[in-house]
N, C-alpha and C positions, 0 to 999 in steps of 0.2 A: 577502568570501567568497561564493560562489554558494550558492543555495538547495539544501538536501539533505534527504532523508527516508530513513527505514528502515521496513521492513515485515517481518512474520513470515509465511511461506508454507508450506503443506503441499505444494503442487503448483506448482513453478517453471514447468514447461512450459505450464500453463494460463494463467499470468500473462503469459508471453512469446508468447502465440499471436497477438498483434496485435489481438485483440478487446477490447472494454471489459470490465473486471473491477472488482468491488467490493473495495477494500482498506482496511485501517486503517493510516494513515500516521503516523509519529512524526516531527515536525519536528526536524531536527538543526542548523538555522541558529542561530548564536549570537545571543543577545539575550533579550528578555523572553518570547518565545513558544517558546523552545527546549524540546523534549520535549512540546510540545502535541500531542495526538492528534486526528486528523481522519479521519472515515469519508468515502470518496470513490469515485466511479465514475471509473476511470482507464484510460489506455492506457500500457502499459509497453513500452519499446524497448531492445533490446540489439543492437549497441553503443549507447551513449548518443547522443542527438541533440543537436546544438548548440542552445542557447537553452532547453532544458528542464531542470528541476531533476534532480539526481542522485537515484537510488534505490538504497539498499543493501538487499539481500535477505538475510534471516536464516532459518534453518530453524526449525521449531517449538521446538527445544531451544536456539536462540540462536546457532548457528554462522553467522558472517557469510561470505558468498561473497567471493572474492578480488577480483572486478571489479564495478564498479557498472553499473547500467542508467540509463535516464532515465524520467521519468514525466510524463505530461500529464494534469492533473486536468480531467475533463470536467464533473463536477458534485460539489459537496460535499453529503453526505447528513446526515441527522439524527445527533445525538450518540449515540443508542442504537438498537439493532435490536429489534423485537418478538420475544421468545423466552421460553421457559420458563426460570425461574431454574436455574442450574447445568447448562444444556444445552450442547451443542457450539456454540461461538462461530462456527466456520467454517461450520457448517450455516446459522446465522442470516445470515451474510454471503452465502451462496449463494442463499438465498431473496430477499434484497434485490436481488441481481443480476438475478433473473428478473422483477422488477417493472418 
């Protein structure tokens, strides 16, 4: 089975802009690392590009889109983002993107 991830997005258009974005990806590949989360700077492509892992996009409430994209991981980021406890996670990811 090929490598696959999923992510939860507020703004699908921003992720599919062709620019690098910071996402939290959940690994869907069967095995010991399944469901492992990773923060990464990525480039998302739709339609999926050959040779790149699939990326399933979900809305913030968990609704999965009907078709997959692909993702190229440019850089893995630290496990956590500096943020005030109980603050908006998506804002913390946006700050990480600007660095």
